[in-house]
C-alpha positions as CSV (number, residue, x, y, z in Angstrom):
1,M,19.3,-45.1,-17.8
2,K,17.5,-42.2,-16.0
3,K,20.4,-41.7,-13.7
4,L,22.8,-41.7,-16.6
5,M,20.7,-39.0,-18.4
6,M,20.6,-36.8,-15.3
7,T,24.4,-37.1,-14.9
8,T,24.9,-36.1,-18.5
9,V,22.6,-33.1,-18.2
10,T,24.4,-32.0,-15.0
11,A,27.7,-32.3,-16.8
12,M,26.5,-30.3,-19.8
13,V,25.2,-27.5,-17.5
14,A,28.5,-27.4,-15.7
15,L,30.3,-27.1,-19.1
16,G,28.0,-24.3,-20.2
17,L,26.5,-26.4,-23.0
18,I,23.0,-25.8,-21.7
19,I,22.0,-22.3,-20.9
20,Q,19.8,-22.1,-17.8
21,P,17.1,-19.4,-17.4
22,A,18.6,-16.5,-15.5
23,N,16.1,-17.1,-12.6
24,A,16.3,-20.9,-12.6
25,F,17.4,-21.1,-9.0
26,A,16.8,-17.5,-8.1
27,K,14.9,-16.4,-5.0
28,K,11.7,-14.3,-5.2
29,E,12.3,-11.0,-7.0
30,E,12.7,-7.9,-4.9
31,I,9.9,-7.3,-2.4
32,V,8.0,-4.0,-2.8
33,N,8.9,-1.7,0.0
34,V,5.8,0.3,1.1
35,A,6.2,3.1,3.6
36,H,3.2,3.1,5.9
37,R,1.6,6.6,6.0
38,G,5.0,7.6,4.7
39,A,8.1,6.7,6.7
40,S,6.0,7.1,9.8
41,G,8.6,5.6,12.1
42,Y,10.7,8.6,11.4
43,A,8.3,11.5,10.7
44,P,4.7,12.3,11.6
45,E,2.3,10.0,9.7
46,N,0.5,11.2,6.6
47,T,2.4,14.5,6.3
48,M,4.6,15.7,3.5
49,A,7.6,15.2,5.8
50,A,6.8,11.5,6.1
51,F,6.3,11.2,2.4
52,E,9.6,13.0,1.7
53,K,11.4,10.7,4.1
54,A,10.0,7.7,2.2
55,V,11.5,9.0,-1.0
56,D,14.8,9.7,0.7
57,M,14.8,6.2,2.0
58,K,14.2,4.9,-1.5
59,S,10.9,3.2,-0.7
60,D,9.1,1.8,-3.8
61,M,5.8,3.3,-2.6
62,F,4.2,5.1,0.3
63,E,0.8,4.4,1.6
64,L,-1.7,7.2,2.7
65,D,-5.2,7.5,4.0
66,V,-7.8,9.7,2.4
67,Q,-11.0,11.2,3.8
68,L,-13.3,14.2,3.1
69,S,-13.5,17.5,4.8
70,K,-16.8,19.1,5.7
71,D,-16.6,21.1,2.4
72,G,-15.9,18.0,0.3
73,E,-12.1,18.2,-0.1
74,L,-9.9,15.1,-0.2
75,V,-7.6,15.3,2.8
76,V,-4.8,12.9,3.9
77,I,-5.3,11.7,7.5
78,H,-5.8,8.3,9.1
79,D,-8.1,8.7,12.1
80,T,-11.7,9.9,11.6
81,S,-10.9,12.5,14.2
82,V,-8.0,14.9,14.4
83,D,-7.4,14.5,18.1
84,R,-4.5,12.0,18.0
85,T,-2.3,13.5,15.3
86,T,-2.9,17.3,15.6
87,D,-3.3,20.0,18.2
88,G,-7.0,20.2,17.4
89,S,-10.1,18.2,18.2
90,G,-13.2,17.0,16.3
91,K,-14.2,14.8,13.5
92,V,-12.5,15.2,10.1
93,K,-16.0,15.3,8.4
94,D,-17.1,18.2,10.6
95,L,-14.1,20.5,9.8
96,T,-13.6,22.5,6.7
97,L,-10.4,22.3,4.7
98,E,-9.4,25.7,6.1
99,E,-10.0,24.5,9.6
100,L,-8.0,21.3,9.0
101,R,-5.2,23.2,7.4
102,S,-4.9,25.5,10.4
103,L,-3.9,22.6,12.7
104,D,-0.4,21.5,13.6
105,A,0.0,17.9,12.5
106,G,3.7,17.5,13.4
107,S,4.6,18.6,16.9
108,W,2.8,15.6,18.5
109,F,5.5,13.4,16.9
110,D,8.5,15.7,17.6
111,E,9.0,19.4,18.1
112,A,11.3,19.3,15.0
113,F,8.1,18.8,12.9
114,T,6.1,21.7,14.4
115,G,4.0,23.3,11.7
116,E,3.5,20.3,9.5
117,K,0.0,20.5,7.9
118,I,-2.7,17.9,6.9
119,P,-2.1,17.7,3.2
120,T,-4.7,17.4,0.5
121,L,-4.6,14.4,-1.8
122,G,-4.1,16.7,-4.7
123,E,-1.0,18.2,-3.1
124,V,0.5,14.8,-2.5
125,L,-0.2,13.6,-6.1
126,D,1.2,16.8,-7.6
127,E,4.4,16.6,-5.6
128,Y,5.2,12.9,-5.9
129,R,3.7,11.7,-9.2
130,G,6.5,10.0,-11.1
131,K,8.8,10.1,-8.1
132,I,7.4,7.1,-6.2
133,G,4.5,4.8,-6.2
134,I,1.4,5.8,-4.1
135,L,-0.9,3.4,-2.3
136,I,-4.2,5.2,-1.6
137,E,-6.4,3.9,1.2
138,I,-10.0,5.1,1.1
139,K,-10.7,5.4,4.8
140,S,-14.1,4.9,6.3
141,P,-16.0,5.5,3.0
142,S,-19.4,4.9,4.6
143,L,-18.9,8.3,6.2
144,Y,-18.2,10.0,2.9
145,P,-20.7,9.2,0.2
146,G,-19.2,9.8,-3.2
147,I,-15.5,9.7,-2.1
148,E,-14.7,7.0,-4.7
149,Q,-15.7,9.3,-7.5
150,K,-13.6,12.2,-6.0
151,V,-10.5,10.0,-5.8
152,A,-11.1,8.8,-9.3
153,D,-11.4,12.4,-10.5
154,A,-8.2,13.4,-8.8
155,L,-6.3,10.7,-10.5
156,T,-8.0,11.3,-13.9
157,E,-7.3,15.0,-13.8
158,R,-3.6,14.3,-13.5
159,N,-3.6,11.5,-16.1
160,M,-2.6,9.1,-13.3
161,H,-5.5,6.6,-14.0
162,K,-3.6,4.6,-16.6
163,P,-1.7,1.5,-15.5
164,N,2.0,2.3,-15.1
165,N,3.9,-0.5,-13.4
166,N,1.3,-0.4,-10.6
167,K,2.6,3.0,-9.4
168,I,-0.9,3.9,-8.2
169,I,-3.0,1.4,-6.2
170,V,-6.3,2.1,-4.4
171,Q,-7.4,0.0,-1.5
172,S,-9.9,-0.1,1.4
173,F,-11.1,-2.3,4.2
174,D,-14.6,-1.6,2.8
175,H,-14.8,-4.1,-0.1
176,D,-18.0,-2.6,-1.4
177,S,-16.1,0.7,-1.8
178,V,-13.3,-1.1,-3.7
179,Q,-15.9,-2.5,-6.1
180,T,-17.5,0.9,-6.5
181,F,-14.1,2.4,-7.4
182,H,-13.5,-0.4,-9.8
183,S,-16.8,0.4,-11.6
184,I,-15.7,4.0,-11.9
185,L,-12.1,3.5,-12.9
186,P,-11.4,-0.1,-13.9
187,S,-7.9,0.7,-15.2
188,V,-6.5,1.3,-11.7
189,P,-5.1,-1.7,-9.7
190,L,-7.0,-2.3,-6.5
191,G,-6.4,-3.9,-3.2
192,V,-8.6,-5.3,-0.5
193,L,-7.5,-4.9,3.1
194,V,-8.2,-7.8,5.4
195,Y,-8.1,-8.2,9.2
196,N,-10.7,-11.0,9.5
197,P,-9.5,-14.5,8.7
198,D,-13.0,-15.4,7.6
199,H,-12.4,-13.1,4.6
200,L,-9.6,-15.3,3.4
201,T,-11.5,-18.4,2.4
202,D,-11.0,-19.7,-1.1
203,Q,-14.6,-18.5,-1.9
204,R,-13.7,-15.0,-0.8
205,L,-10.4,-15.0,-2.6
206,E,-12.1,-16.0,-5.8
207,A,-14.6,-13.1,-5.4
208,F,-11.8,-10.6,-4.7
209,S,-10.0,-11.8,-7.8
210,E,-12.9,-10.5,-10.0
211,Y,-11.9,-6.9,-9.3
212,A,-8.7,-6.8,-7.1
213,S,-5.1,-7.3,-7.9
214,Y,-3.9,-7.3,-4.3
215,V,-5.0,-9.0,-1.0
216,N,-3.4,-7.1,1.8
217,P,-4.0,-8.8,5.2
218,S,-2.8,-8.1,8.7
219,K,0.7,-9.5,9.1
220,S,-0.7,-11.7,11.9
221,L,-2.7,-13.7,9.4
222,V,0.1,-14.3,6.9
223,D,1.9,-17.6,6.4
224,R,3.3,-19.4,3.4
225,E,0.0,-21.3,2.9
226,L,-2.0,-18.1,2.7
227,V,0.4,-16.5,0.3
228,T,0.3,-19.5,-2.0
229,R,-3.5,-19.5,-2.0
230,I,-3.6,-15.8,-2.9
231,H,-1.1,-16.4,-5.6
232,D,-3.2,-19.2,-6.9
233,Y,-5.9,-16.6,-7.7
234,D,-3.3,-14.4,-9.5
235,M,-3.2,-11.7,-6.8
236,D,-0.3,-10.3,-4.9
237,V,0.1,-9.9,-1.1
238,H,1.3,-6.8,0.7
239,P,0.7,-7.4,4.5
240,W,0.5,-4.6,7.1
241,T,2.1,-3.3,9.3
242,A,5.6,-4.5,10.0
243,R,7.2,-2.5,12.8
244,D,10.2,-4.7,13.7
245,R,12.8,-6.6,11.9
246,E,11.6,-10.0,13.0
247,S,8.2,-9.4,11.5
248,V,9.8,-8.3,8.2
249,Q,11.9,-11.4,8.1
250,A,8.9,-13.7,8.8
251,L,7.0,-12.1,6.0
252,K,9.9,-12.5,3.6
253,E,10.1,-16.1,4.4
254,A,6.4,-16.5,3.8
255,G,7.0,-15.3,0.2
256,V,5.0,-12.1,0.2
257,D,5.2,-9.6,-2.7
258,G,5.5,-6.5,-0.6
259,I,5.6,-5.3,2.9
260,I,3.8,-2.2,4.4
261,T,6.0,-0.9,7.1
262,D,6.7,2.2,9.3
263,Y,10.4,1.6,8.8
264,P,11.3,1.2,5.2
265,D,15.0,0.5,6.1
266,Y,13.9,-2.7,7.8
267,V,12.8,-4.2,4.5
268,D,16.1,-3.5,2.8
């Protein structure tokens, strides 16, 4: 009898007498393509050139890192020193905005980018609001007391603190900082960055879910089982950092929601 019913239902579907949901047999919806520090495989990281390249390559979002200058300005740079990505030297926190802006942040990557500057967070938000999603990483917040409030103020001043299809996300490896930001601006979706597998126990995931919408682990930690567990706590997964097509494919097969990559074209 059961077999007969299944045969009948199959026949009705084939004849169009039963309308299936559009996604009944569909694969996972499109993966969010996040350009890491901008399209940093093609332009110097964390510069306007890299962010513009991410837009040109039709990324869904770009990721950036934010720190504070000596005079308390929000600046976009990854390392806590300027040595690697500029023609200067010294700690970001020991240099004023004027001093940071005087540095060449492009020629280290390629002479074609000579003269690129370290941007401020405000400049990036003003230029790209409404054009592309922005994933803001608060970098080394223990060095910058009060940085969470400053980032929150920058978003609020531009009316970018209200949920809008998760176009603004704030994240950090410092989970206390993420919670601090949540207490200041609970309307903004948050992510926790993870490199330690001990931070991916069910107990930790449950704690993250109290304030975060995303768990973003190193790609080396990601498999289908982890993605399923994170989804069980109603959070999404955007692993970092994919720099080859094989890694991108493996993450897709694991069922991730987004991929943070230096090469946005690899995700497509």
